[in-house]
N, C-alpha and C positions, 0 to 999 in steps of 0.2 A: 601498643600505640599504633593505630592504623595511620599510614601516611600515603596519600595519593596525589597525583598531579591533576586529577580532575576536580571539578567544583562540587561533586557529590560522590557518595559511595553507594553503589548498587546494593539494594537490599537493606540499607540503613537509612534512618531518618535523622536529619540534623535537628536537634531540639534546642540547641543553644549555641550561639557564636560567642567565643571568648575573646577573639581579637587576633591581631598580627603577632606572630612569633618568629624568632630568627635565631640563627647561630652562625658564628663565623670563626675563622682561624686564618693565620698567616703562617705558611710553611716554607721552609727553605731546604735545600740540599747542601751537603758539605762540599768542600772544594774538590775533593777527589771525584765525586760524581759529576761535578760541573765540568771538570777537565775532560772526563770520559764522554760527556755529552757533546762537548765542543769537537772532539775528534770524530764522533759518530756523524756529525753533520757533513763531514767530508765524503764519507762513503754511503750515507743514507741509512734509513731504517728507524725502528722504534727507539725512542729515548726512554728506556725502561726505568731509569732512575727518576725521571720527571713524572712518568706515569705512576710509579709507586707513591711519589710525593702527593700527587693529585688525588689518588684513591684514598690515602690516609686523610687528606684535608677534607674530602667529602664526608667521610665517616665521622670525623670530629664535628664538622659544622652541622650535620644532621642530628648527631647526638645532643649537641647544645640546643638546637631548636626543639628537640623532643623534651629536654629538661625544662625549657621555657614554657612549653605547652602544659606539662605536668603541674608546674607551679600555678597555672591558671585554673587547674581542675579539668582540663580537656582530656578526652580519650581518643582523639583523632585529629589529624591535620589534613586539610584539603588545600588544593591549589599550590602544592609544593613546587618551588622553583629553586634552581641552583644558578649561581653566577660566580664567575672567576675573573680575576684580573691580575696582571703582573704589577707588583709594587716596587720591585727592583730586580736587577739581574739575579736570576736563580731563586727568586722567591715569588710566591703567588698567594693571593687572598682568595678564600673560598667562602661564599655566603649562601646559606640556605634560608628560605623564608616561606611562609604559608599562613593559613588561617586556622587557628586552633578552634575546634568545635567539640561539642558533646553529641554523640550519636547513640541511638539505641535501635 
């Protein structure tokens, strides 16, 4: 499954638009990682626990979006976008969306 952020795919022709596809997840870190992150804010630096959480959330959201596109019979997704938001302390929602298409 091709996934691009552009509205077209170089060298491919969009022959059919299947429609909007999306995938989402809400991920959280356990209390130990949350305490470690709180301490890290004192000295500065990357919050690796939260970074890992967001990487995993992106993979899940993109996978669910891809599954949604496959159900529609698409072989590509154009205009892919990612959006995240905090839903509570230590938890984030990740949403992936785009337009499912058939290309050749």
